[in-house]
C-alpha positions as CSV (number, residue, x, y, z in Angstrom):
1,M,7.2,-55.9,21.7
2,I,8.9,-53.5,19.3
3,G,12.1,-55.2,18.1
4,R,13.3,-52.8,15.4
5,L,12.5,-49.4,14.0
6,T,13.3,-48.2,10.5
7,G,12.4,-44.6,9.7
8,V,13.7,-41.0,9.3
9,I,15.4,-39.1,12.1
10,A,13.2,-36.2,13.0
11,E,15.1,-34.9,16.1
12,K,18.3,-35.6,18.0
13,A,18.8,-34.5,21.6
14,P,21.2,-36.8,23.5
15,P,20.3,-39.4,24.6
16,L,16.9,-39.1,22.9
17,V,16.2,-39.6,19.2
18,L,12.9,-39.1,17.5
19,V,12.4,-41.6,14.7
20,D,9.5,-40.9,12.3
21,V,8.1,-44.3,11.1
22,G,5.3,-43.8,8.6
23,G,4.1,-40.6,10.3
24,V,4.4,-41.9,13.9
25,G,7.2,-40.4,15.9
26,Y,9.0,-42.8,18.3
27,E,11.1,-41.4,21.1
28,V,14.0,-43.7,21.5
29,D,16.8,-43.5,24.2
30,V,20.1,-44.6,22.8
31,P,23.6,-45.0,24.3
32,M,26.1,-42.3,23.2
33,S,28.0,-44.9,21.2
34,T,24.9,-45.3,19.0
35,F,24.1,-41.6,19.0
36,Y,27.5,-40.6,17.6
37,N,27.0,-43.0,14.7
38,L,23.5,-41.8,13.7
39,P,23.0,-40.3,10.3
40,N,21.9,-36.6,9.9
41,L,18.4,-35.3,10.5
42,G,16.0,-36.3,7.7
43,E,18.0,-39.5,6.8
44,R,16.9,-43.1,7.2
45,V,18.0,-45.1,10.2
46,T,17.4,-48.6,11.5
47,L,17.6,-49.2,15.2
48,L,17.3,-52.5,17.1
49,T,15.1,-51.8,20.2
50,H,14.3,-53.0,23.7
51,F,10.9,-52.0,25.0
52,V,10.5,-51.4,28.8
53,V,7.1,-51.1,30.4
54,R,6.8,-49.8,33.9
55,E,3.8,-48.6,36.0
56,D,4.7,-45.0,35.2
57,A,6.3,-45.1,31.8
58,Q,6.8,-47.0,28.6
59,I,10.4,-46.5,27.3
60,L,12.0,-47.6,24.0
61,F,15.7,-48.1,24.0
62,G,17.6,-48.2,20.6
63,F,20.9,-49.8,19.6
64,A,23.0,-49.8,16.4
65,S,24.0,-53.4,16.7
66,A,22.6,-56.7,18.0
67,E,25.7,-57.1,20.2
68,E,25.0,-53.8,21.9
69,R,21.3,-54.7,22.5
70,E,22.2,-58.1,23.9
71,T,24.8,-56.6,26.3
72,F,22.1,-54.1,27.4
73,R,19.7,-57.0,28.1
74,Q,22.4,-58.8,30.1
75,L,23.1,-55.7,32.1
76,I,19.5,-55.0,33.1
77,K,19.0,-58.6,34.4
78,I,21.5,-57.7,37.2
79,S,19.9,-56.7,40.5
80,G,20.4,-53.0,41.0
81,V,21.1,-52.2,37.4
82,G,18.1,-50.6,35.6
83,P,17.8,-49.5,32.0
84,R,19.2,-46.0,32.7
85,T,22.3,-47.5,34.3
86,G,22.6,-50.0,31.5
87,L,22.5,-47.1,29.0
88,S,25.0,-45.2,31.0
89,I,27.4,-48.1,31.0
90,L,27.1,-48.6,27.2
91,S,27.6,-44.8,26.8
92,G,30.7,-44.9,28.9
93,M,32.4,-47.9,27.3
94,S,32.1,-50.0,24.2
95,V,30.8,-53.6,24.4
96,A,34.3,-54.8,23.7
97,D,35.8,-52.7,26.5
98,L,33.1,-54.0,28.9
99,A,33.7,-57.6,27.9
100,Q,37.4,-57.2,28.4
101,A,36.9,-55.5,31.8
102,V,34.7,-58.4,32.8
103,S,37.1,-61.1,31.6
104,L,40.0,-59.4,33.3
105,Q,37.9,-58.6,36.4
106,E,38.8,-54.9,36.3
107,S,36.3,-53.0,38.5
108,G,38.4,-49.8,38.2
109,R,37.3,-49.5,34.5
110,L,33.6,-49.8,35.5
111,V,33.8,-47.3,38.4
112,K,34.8,-44.6,35.9
113,V,31.3,-44.8,34.4
114,P,29.0,-42.2,36.0
115,G,26.5,-43.8,38.4
116,I,28.6,-46.9,39.0
117,G,30.1,-47.3,42.4
118,K,32.5,-49.9,43.7
119,K,29.8,-52.4,44.9
120,T,27.8,-52.2,41.7
121,A,31.0,-52.6,39.6
122,E,31.9,-55.8,41.6
123,R,28.4,-57.1,41.2
124,L,28.6,-56.5,37.4
125,L,31.9,-58.3,37.2
126,L,30.5,-61.3,39.1
127,E,27.2,-61.5,37.3
128,L,28.5,-60.9,33.7
129,K,31.5,-63.3,34.0
130,G,31.1,-65.8,31.1
131,K,28.0,-64.1,29.7
132,L,29.6,-61.8,27.3
133,G,31.0,-63.3,24.1
134,P,34.5,-64.8,24.5
135,D,35.6,-63.5,21.1
136,I,34.9,-59.9,22.3
137,A,36.7,-60.4,25.6
138,R,39.9,-61.7,24.2
139,P,42.5,-58.9,23.8
140,A,44.0,-58.8,20.3
141,S,47.4,-59.7,21.6
142,V,46.2,-63.1,22.9
143,A,46.7,-65.7,20.2
144,S,45.9,-69.0,22.1
145,D,44.1,-70.3,25.1
146,A,47.4,-70.9,26.8
147,Q,48.4,-67.3,26.3
148,G,45.0,-66.2,27.6
149,D,45.7,-68.3,30.8
150,V,49.1,-66.8,31.1
151,L,47.6,-63.3,30.8
152,Q,45.0,-64.0,33.5
153,A,47.7,-65.4,35.8
154,L,49.9,-62.3,35.4
155,I,46.9,-60.0,36.1
156,A,46.0,-62.1,39.1
157,L,49.5,-61.6,40.4
158,G,49.0,-57.8,40.3
159,Y,50.6,-56.8,37.0
160,S,48.7,-54.2,34.9
161,D,47.1,-55.0,31.5
162,R,49.9,-53.2,29.7
163,E,52.7,-55.1,31.6
164,A,51.0,-58.5,31.1
165,A,50.4,-57.8,27.4
166,A,54.0,-56.7,26.9
167,A,55.3,-59.9,28.6
168,L,53.0,-62.0,26.3
169,K,54.6,-60.6,23.2
170,A,58.0,-61.9,24.3
171,L,56.6,-65.5,24.6
172,P,56.9,-68.1,21.8
173,P,53.5,-68.7,20.2
174,D,53.4,-72.4,21.1
175,V,54.4,-72.1,24.8
176,G,52.5,-74.0,27.5
177,V,50.8,-72.3,30.4
178,S,53.3,-73.1,33.2
179,E,56.3,-72.5,31.1
180,G,54.7,-69.3,29.7
181,I,54.1,-68.0,33.2
182,K,57.8,-68.7,34.2
183,L,59.1,-66.9,31.1
184,A,56.7,-64.0,31.5
185,L,57.7,-63.5,35.1
186,R,61.4,-63.6,34.1
187,A,60.8,-61.0,31.5
188,L,58.8,-58.8,33.9
189,A,61.6,-59.1,36.6
190,K,64.1,-57.4,34.3
């Protein structure tokens, strides 16, 4: 298995990158998030890779970070999500956005990605729950586990992310879950 490539960028044609490693050119498909951060032609690059072997093709996928590659590997384990769809998801949203959408169970954010329908989005949410890093999934405005539970409760009650986050800001930092929900609902009722 090819786990990493370090070489010179010979060609760039989204989503394909040709990396020259010691005179051998490797065609690597990369998500757009990685593509936009690549150096110029002729400059050195290091890509973490995932190698896919099928009956009709051998395809090398490249990623700028280990986090992105691990997320891709989690995606392609899901039934009905192949490497191309996984690449499309990572091109359409960052790993942090995906983790947040999964933790908040927001299928609407996934449906916006080309090639993802409602059923696939729901399957992704179900299969990825708890598999993406908890530090990634936690919005910056959530300071404690209790506040995270309050946020989840507000979203489950039908409030948008923005409304729930605004209500969280008004809460004291050491509030308990049940008291936090009560206070947040009062703030949202105004």
